[in-house]
C-alpha positions in Angstrom: -19.7 -18.7 -14.8 -16.8 -21.2 -15.2 -17.1 -24.6 -13.6 -14.9 -27.6 -13.0 -16.4 -29.1 -16.2 -14.8 -26.5 -18.4 -12.9 -28.4 -21.1 -9.8 -26.3 -20.7 -9.5 -27.2 -17.0 -6.7 -29.7 -16.4 -7.2 -32.9 -14.3 -4.3 -32.3 -12.0 -1.9 -33.0 -14.9 0.2 -30.6 -16.9 -1.1 -27.2 -17.6 -1.7 -26.0 -21.1 0.4 -23.2 -22.7 -1.7 -20.7 -24.5 -1.6 -17.2 -25.9 -3.0 -14.4 -23.8 -6.1 -14.1 -26.0 -6.8 -17.8 -25.7 -6.4 -17.6 -21.9 -8.8 -14.8 -21.4 -11.3 -16.5 -23.6 -11.9 -18.9 -20.7 -13.5 -16.1 -18.7 -17.3 -16.0 -18.8 -19.7 -13.2 -18.1 -20.5 -12.9 -14.4 -17.3 -14.5 -13.3 -15.3 -13.4 -10.3 -11.7 -12.7 -11.4 -8.9 -12.2 -8.9 -5.9 -10.3 -10.2 -2.5 -10.4 -8.6 0.2 -7.7 -8.7 1.0 -4.4 -7.2 1.7 -0.8 -8.5 4.3 0.1 -11.0 4.2 -3.3 -12.7 5.3 -5.3 -9.6 4.3 -8.9 -10.3 1.6 -7.5 -12.5 0.2 -9.9 -15.1 0.0 -7.0 -17.5 -0.3 -9.1 -20.7 -3.4 -10.9 -19.3 -5.0 -7.7 -18.0 -4.5 -6.0 -21.4 -5.8 -9.0 -23.3 -9.0 -9.1 -21.2 -9.5 -5.4 -21.8 -9.0 -5.9 -25.5 -11.4 -8.8 -25.7 -14.2 -6.7 -24.0 -13.4 -3.7 -26.2 -13.8 -5.8 -29.4 -16.4 -8.4 -28.4 -18.4 -6.8 -25.6 -17.7 -9.9 -23.6 -17.2 -11.1 -20.8 -19.5 -8.6 -19.0 -20.6 -8.1 -15.5 -17.4 -9.3 -13.9 -16.6 -9.1 -10.2 -12.9 -8.0 -10.0 -10.9 -8.6 -6.9 -7.4 -7.3 -6.2 -5.3 -6.6 -3.2 -3.2 -3.6 -4.1 -3.3 -0.8 -6.5 -2.4 -2.2 -10.0 -1.2 0.2 -12.6 1.2 3.0 -13.5 -1.2 6.0 -13.2 -0.9 6.4 -17.0 -3.4 3.9 -18.4 -1.8 0.6 -17.5 -2.9 -2.1 -15.1 -6.5 -2.0 -14.0 -7.2 0.9 -16.3 -7.3 -1.5 -19.2 -10.5 -2.7 -17.7 -12.0 0.7 -17.2 -14.8 0.1 -19.7 -18.5 0.5 -19.0 -20.2 -2.8 -18.6 -17.1 -4.9 -18.1 -17.3 -4.9 -14.3 -20.4 -5.3 -12.1 -18.5 -5.1 -8.8 -14.9 -4.3 -7.8 -13.4 -5.2 -4.4 -10.0 -3.7 -4.0 -7.4 -2.8 -1.4 -6.2 0.3 -3.4 -7.5 2.3 -6.3 -4.9 5.0 -6.8 -2.7 3.4 -9.4 -5.6 3.2 -11.9 -7.2 6.7 -12.2 -9.7 5.8 -14.9 -11.0 2.9 -12.9 -11.1 5.1 -9.8 -13.1 7.7 -11.7 -15.6 5.1 -12.8 -16.1 4.0 -9.2 -16.5 7.6 -8.0 -19.2 8.1 -10.8 -21.1 5.0 -9.7 -20.5 3.0 -12.9 -20.3 -0.2 -10.8 -20.4 -1.4 -7.2 -17.1 -0.5 -5.5 -15.6 -1.5 -2.2 -12.3 -0.7 -0.5 -11.0 -3.0 2.2 -7.6 -2.8 3.9 -4.7 -4.2 1.8 -3.7 -6.6 4.6 -7.2 -7.9 4.9 -7.4 -8.5 1.1 -4.1 -10.3 1.1 -5.1 -12.5 4.0 -8.6 -13.1 2.5 -7.2 -15.4 -0.2 -5.7 -17.7 2.4 -9.0 -18.0 4.1 -10.8 -18.7 0.8 -8.3 -21.4 0.1 -8.8 -22.9 3.5 -12.6 -22.9 3.3 -12.9 -20.4 6.2 -15.8 -17.9 6.3 -13.5 -14.9 5.9 -11.0 -12.7 7.7 -11.8 -12.1 11.4 -9.8 -9.1 12.5 -9.7 -6.0 14.5 -8.4 -4.1 11.5 -10.8 -1.4 10.3 -12.7 -0.9 13.5 -13.7 2.8 13.8 -12.6 3.6 10.2 -14.7 3.8 7.0 -14.3 0.0 6.7 -16.5 -0.5 9.8 -20.1 -1.2 8.8 -21.2 1.3 11.4 -19.4 3.9 9.5 -19.4 3.1 5.7 -18.6 -0.6 5.5 -15.9 0.1 2.8 -18.6 1.1 0.3 -17.5 3.8 -2.1 -20.5 5.0 -3.9 -24.3 5.2 -3.7 -24.7 2.2 -6.1 -23.0 0.0 -3.6 -25.7 -1.0 -1.1 -24.9 -4.6 0.0 -23.2 -4.7 3.4 -20.4 -7.2 3.1 -18.5 -6.5 6.4 -20.0 -7.7 9.7 -19.4 -6.8 13.3 -19.1 -9.9 15.4 -18.3 -10.6 19.1 -15.9 -13.3 20.0 -14.7 -13.9 23.6 -16.2 -10.6 24.7 -14.5 -8.5 22.0 -15.7 -6.8 18.9 -14.2 -7.9 15.6 -14.9 -7.3 11.9 -15.6 -10.2 9.5 -14.6 -9.6 5.9 -16.4 -12.4 4.0 -14.8 -15.0 1.7 -16.0 -15.2 -1.8 -15.3 -18.0 -4.4 -13.0 -17.2 -7.3 -13.8 -18.4 -10.8 -10.6 -17.3 -12.5 -7.3 -15.7 -11.4 -4.3 -14.0 -13.0 -1.0 -14.5 -11.3 2.6 -13.9 -12.4 6.1 -15.3 -12.0 9.3 -15.4 -13.9 9.6 -19.0 -15.1 7.1 -21.9 -15.5 8.2 -25.4 -16.3 6.2 -27.9 -18.3 4.4 -29.0 -15.2 3.3 -25.4 -14.3 5.6 -24.9 -11.4 6.2 -21.2 -11.0 9.4 -19.4 -9.8 9.9 -15.7 -9.1 13.7 -15.4 -9.4 13.5 -12.0 -11.2 10.6 -10.6 -9.3 11.0 -8.0 -6.6 8.2 -9.4 -4.4 6.1 -12.5 -3.7 2.9 -10.8 -2.7 0.1 -13.4 -2.3 0.5 -15.3 -5.6 0.4 -18.7 -3.9 -2.7 -17.8 -1.8 -4.5 -16.5 -4.9 -3.7 -19.7 -6.9 -4.8 -22.0 -4.0 -8.0 -20.0 -3.4 -8.9 -20.2 -7.1 -8.0 -23.9 -7.3 -10.0 -24.8 -4.2 -13.0 -22.7 -5.5 -13.0 -25.0 -8.6 -11.7 -22.1 -10.8 -9.1 -21.6 -13.4 -5.6 -20.4 -12.6 -3.9 -18.5 -15.4 -0.2 -17.7 -14.9 1.9 -15.2 -16.9 5.7 -15.8 -17.0 8.7 -14.6 -18.9 10.3 -18.0 -19.5 9.3 -21.6 -20.1 11.5 -24.4 -18.8 11.9 -28.1 -19.1 10.0 -30.2 -16.5 12.2 -31.1 -13.6 14.7 -28.3 -14.3 13.6 -25.9 -11.6 15.1 -25.9 -8.1 12.2 -26.9 -5.8 13.4 -24.4 -3.2 12.6 -21.7 -5.8 9.1 -22.8 -6.6 6.5 -20.2 -5.3 3.4 -21.8 -6.8 3.3 -25.5 -7.5 2.0 -26.8 -10.8 -0.9 -28.6 -9.2 -2.4 -25.1 -8.7 -1.8 -23.9 -12.3 -4.1 -24.6 -15.3 -2.9 -22.2 -18.1 0.5 -20.6 -18.7 1.0 -17.6 -20.9 4.6 -16.7 -21.8 5.6 -13.1 -22.5 9.3 -12.9 -23.3 9.1 -9.0 -23.0 7.9 -9.1 -19.5 9.5 -6.3 -17.4 10.3 -6.6 -13.7 8.6 -3.2 -13.0 7.6 -0.4 -15.4 10.8 1.5 -14.8 13.3 -1.4 -15.1 13.6 -4.4 -17.4 15.4 -6.1 -14.6 17.3 -4.8 -11.6 19.0 -7.6 -9.7 19.3 -5.5 -6.6 15.4 -5.4 -6.4 15.3 -9.2 -6.6 18.0 -10.0 -4.1 20.3 -11.3 -6.7 22.9 -8.6 -6.2 23.8 -5.8 -3.8 23.8 -2.3 -5.2 26.0 0.5 -3.9 23.7 2.8 -2.0 25.8 5.7 -3.4 24.2 4.8 -6.8 20.7 5.8 -5.5 19.5 9.2 -6.8 20.1 12.1 -4.4 17.3 13.7 -2.5 17.4 17.4 -3.0 16.7 19.8 -0.2 13.1 20.9 -0.5 9.9 20.9 1.6 9.5 17.1 1.3 13.0 16.5 2.5 12.4 18.7 5.6 9.4 16.6 6.5 11.4 13.4 6.0 14.3 14.6 8.1 12.0 15.7 11.0 10.1 12.4 10.8 13.3 10.3 10.8 14.4 11.8 14.1 11.6 9.7 15.8 13.4 6.5 15.0 15.3 4.7 17.8 18.1 2.3 16.9 16.8 -1.2 16.5 13.3 -0.1 15.5 11.2 -2.1 13.1 9.8 0.5 10.7 7.2 0.7 8.0 7.3 3.4 5.3 4.2 4.4 3.5 3.9 5.6 -0.1 4.2 9.3 -1.0 6.1 11.9 1.0 6.7 9.4 3.8 9.0 7.3 1.6 11.5 10.1 1.7 12.5 8.8 5.2 14.3 5.9 3.5 16.1 8.2 1.1 17.4 10.4 4.0 18.4 7.4 6.0 20.4 6.0 3.0 22.2 9.2 2.3 23.1 9.6 6.0 24.3 6.0 6.2 21.8 4.9 8.8 19.9 2.1 7.1 21.7 -0.5 9.2 20.7 1.1 12.5 17.1 0.0 12.1 15.0 -2.2 9.9 12.9 -0.7 7.1 10.0 -2.7 5.9 7.2 -2.3 3.4 3.9 -4.1 3.3 4.4 -5.9 0.0 6.7 -8.2 2.0 10.1 -6.5 1.8 12.3 -6.5 4.9 15.5 -4.5 5.0 17.2 -2.5 2.2 16.0 0.8 1.0 12.4 1.0 -0.3 12.0 2.6 -3.7 10.1 5.9 -4.2 7.4 6.9 -6.6 5.4 4.7 -9.0 7.4 1.5 -8.1 6.9 1.9 -4.4 6.6 -1.7 -3.2 10.2 -2.8 -4.1 13.4 -2.3 -2.3 17.1 -2.0 -3.2 19.1 -4.7 -1.3 16.3 -6.3 0.7 17.4 -8.9 3.3 14.2 -10.9 3.0 11.3 -11.1 0.6 8.3 -12.5 2.3 4.8 -13.3 1.2 2.6 -10.2 1.7 0.0 -11.9 4.0 2.8 -13.0 6.3 4.1 -9.4 6.5 0.6 -8.2 7.5 0.3 -10.9 10.1 3.4 -9.4 11.7 2.1 -5.9 11.4 -1.4 -6.7 12.7 0.0 -8.4 15.7 2.0 -5.4 16.8 5.4 -6.1 15.2 6.0 -2.5 14.2 7.7 0.0 16.5 7.0 3.0 14.3 5.5 3.8 10.9 5.5 6.8 8.6 2.4 7.5 6.5 1.1 10.3 4.4 -2.1 12.3 4.8 -4.6 14.1 2.6 -6.8 15.5 5.4 -6.5 15.9 9.1 -9.3 17.2 11.3 -9.3 18.8 14.8 -9.9 15.5 16.5 -6.8 14.0 14.8 -8.6 11.8 12.4 -6.8 11.3 9.1 -8.1 10.7 5.6 -6.0 9.3 2.7 -8.6 7.2 0.9 -11.4 9.4 -0.6 -11.3 13.2 -1.0 -12.0 15.9 -3.5 -14.1 13.6 -5.6 -11.2 11.1 -6.0 -11.0 7.6 -4.7 -7.5 6.6 -3.8 -8.1 3.8 -1.4 -6.5 2.8 1.9 -3.9 0.3 0.7 -2.0 -0.9 3.8 -2.7 2.3 5.7 -5.4 1.0 8.0 -3.5 -2.1 9.0 -0.3 -0.2 9.6 -1.7 2.9 11.4 -3.8 0.8 13.7 -1.1 -1.5 14.9 2.2 0.4 15.1 3.3 1.6 18.5 4.2 5.1 17.2 2.5 6.6 14.2 4.0 9.5 12.3 1.9 11.2 9.6 3.9 13.1 7.1 2.9 15.8 4.7 2.9 19.4 3.7 0.7 21.8 5.6 -1.2 22.9 2.5 -1.2 21.6 -1.1 -1.6 22.9 -4.6 1.2 25.3 -5.5 2.9 25.4 -2.1 6.5 26.6 -2.3 8.3 26.4 1.0 12.0 26.8 0.5 14.4 25.6 3.3 17.9 27.0 3.6 20.4 28.5 6.1 18.5 26.8 9.1 15.1 28.3 8.4 12.0 27.9 6.1 11.0 30.6 3.7 7.2 30.3 2.8 7.2 32.0 -0.6 3.8 30.7 -2.0 1.0 29.3 0.1 -0.8 26.2 -1.2 -4.4 26.6 -2.5 -5.8 23.6 -0.6 -6.0 23.4 3.1 -5.3 19.9 4.5 -6.3 20.7 8.1 -10.1 20.7 8.1 -13.0 20.7 10.4 -14.1 17.2 9.5 -12.3 14.7 7.2 -14.4 13.4 4.3 -13.6 9.8 5.2 -12.0 8.3 8.3 -9.0 6.2 7.3 -7.4 6.6 10.7 -9.6 7.0 13.8 -8.0 9.2 16.5 -10.5 7.9 19.1 -9.4 4.3 18.5 -5.8 5.4 18.7 -6.3 6.9 22.1 -8.0 3.8 23.3 -5.1 1.7 22.1 -2.6 4.0 23.7 -0.7 4.8 20.5 1.7 7.8 20.3 0.7 9.8 17.2 2.5 12.7 15.5 1.7 14.9 12.5 4.8 16.3 10.8 4.7 19.0 8.2 7.3 21.3 6.8 6.4 24.2 9.1 4.8 22.6 12.2 4.6 19.4 14.2 1.5 18.3 16.1 0.8 15.5 18.5 -2.5 13.7 19.3 -3.7 14.9 22.7 -6.6 13.8 24.9 -9.1 15.7 22.9 -7.4 16.2 19.5 -4.4 17.9 17.9 -1.9 19.9 19.9 0.7 22.1 18.3 4.1 21.3 19.7 6.7 22.7 17.2 7.1 25.3 14.5 9.9 25.9 11.9 12.4 28.6 12.2 11.4 31.5 9.9 7.7 30.8 10.2 5.2 33.3 11.6 3.2 31.3 14.2 0.0 33.3 13.7 0.1 34.2 9.9 1.5 30.9 8.7 0.0 28.4 11.1 -2.7 29.6 13.5 -4.6 31.7 11.0 -4.9 28.7 8.7 -6.1 26.5 11.5 -8.8 28.7 12.9 -9.7 27.5 16.4 -9.1 23.9 15.6 -5.9 23.3 17.5 -4.8 24.4 21.0 -1.3 25.8 21.3 1.0 25.5 24.3 2.5 28.7 25.7 5.7 28.4 23.7 5.9 25.7 21.0 9.5 24.8 20.5 11.4 25.3 17.3 12.1 22.5 14.9 15.8 21.6 14.7 17.4 24.2 12.4 19.8 21.5 11.1 17.0 19.9 9.0 16.7 23.2 7.0 20.3 23.2 5.8 21.8 21.6 2.7 24.4 19.6 4.5 24.6 16.1 6.1 22.9 15.9 9.4 25.8 14.1 11.1 26.4 10.8 12.8 25.1 11.9 16.2 22.1 13.9 15.0 19.3 11.5 15.8 20.6 10.9 19.3 20.5 14.6 20.2 17.0 15.4 19.0 15.5 17.2 22.0 12.6 15.3 23.6 11.5 13.0 20.7 14.3 10.4 21.0 14.0 10.4 24.8 10.3 9.7 24.6 10.7 6.9 22.1 13.7 5.4 23.9 11.8 5.3 27.2 8.8 3.6 25.5 11.1 1.0 23.9 13.0 0.2 27.1 9.9 0.2 29.4 
């Protein structure tokens, strides 16, 4: 493992500028390596990750690493953490999300190394606690979910036997303790480094936890390696722009070809350097996903602070933008973005026209403390009790990301998804839904494979929970799911109840979903205010 006696370690002087190959040569077998970044290339130190993968592929070294990262890193097409998906390179991986690196995820599922999945917010906050010399993150986040050691403890395969998470009692209340671990080497990224190693992020679309990762590594006696696009003269950077001070940086690697995200060389509207016309955003065609997004959007009350999850839930932002409602409430995403319109797809984690770009741990502090009025999240499985799984299903490990933090702490939780998956073709139009081809995979099941959201804990907390699909809407009742709405054109028995079995009670007459959401025309300025019972329920909760 690396030590403070490593000849390449600076003595609080200027960092050294090296090639990527020279930088990753500083990593020794058995080291713990923390890697910053988020999916779609967001603040991803891609040159360093690729260089580490190349070194192991050609030299077989360094081996037996412990890899630690907060979010999913990759593009789902072989980039990011998939460069490191090589047998023997990793002994253990502790990650907040696995879905952006399918090869790495497949190795974890196969038991090629020890694998843990902790909530993304916990992971981002953990680096601050490592830097401060604290024992770890003490939090309520994860209680009752697969992260709870009384359930699975965040362990993802049979090879992973060590219990890292502890249940502790403080002031008469149960908490989970996610332990700190020393960091030997870290990879971080920014836009510019001066000769003293001060790092700015002027072209980046987020801040994430780059400072915390650097401080944690520095205070662990480790080596901080920063990837940037530009090198600048010492003293030339505005100190107000410096995100990581040079005293925390040991090695700088310059990559002039560094892209902002995988889809854009540089979009100033992502970085807050310009305001884009929202009319320039791609249109959201009327389909089954848009139906879900429209119905979900009706739950928002003016002035709400909102979180949007990745996947089908991110369509809520697209609908709000095309209807001109983005200024009526505040959209946020966990990577630290406040305001603007969150991006969809592989670059989820950035926003067009954000009003603030915060550090990710601070965003999760706000979420964990109850700052969210409402959130919109996807689902892979829902069971009769109302538990939700998004993290591990069908032999695949996706991971929780920020889902656990967000779903536990928002006042209202709206899960968004199609009723079935795998070939589903549900065509909206003329105020009704035409189910032409049923999906092969049922998403409403007797028991979820993994508990990412605990319905029992939600009832204990007094949260309002909805499950919105293209053909039906459910609420979390005292004992489980309750069917409350069906889409116009849908056969209640054939298209809903027969696929649920006896899992869900049905009121005498579930009401129809608003036919307007099944039409290919704007919803109208007053649409959210006239949405039957939903708006009244939320408004009453907000004003009470």
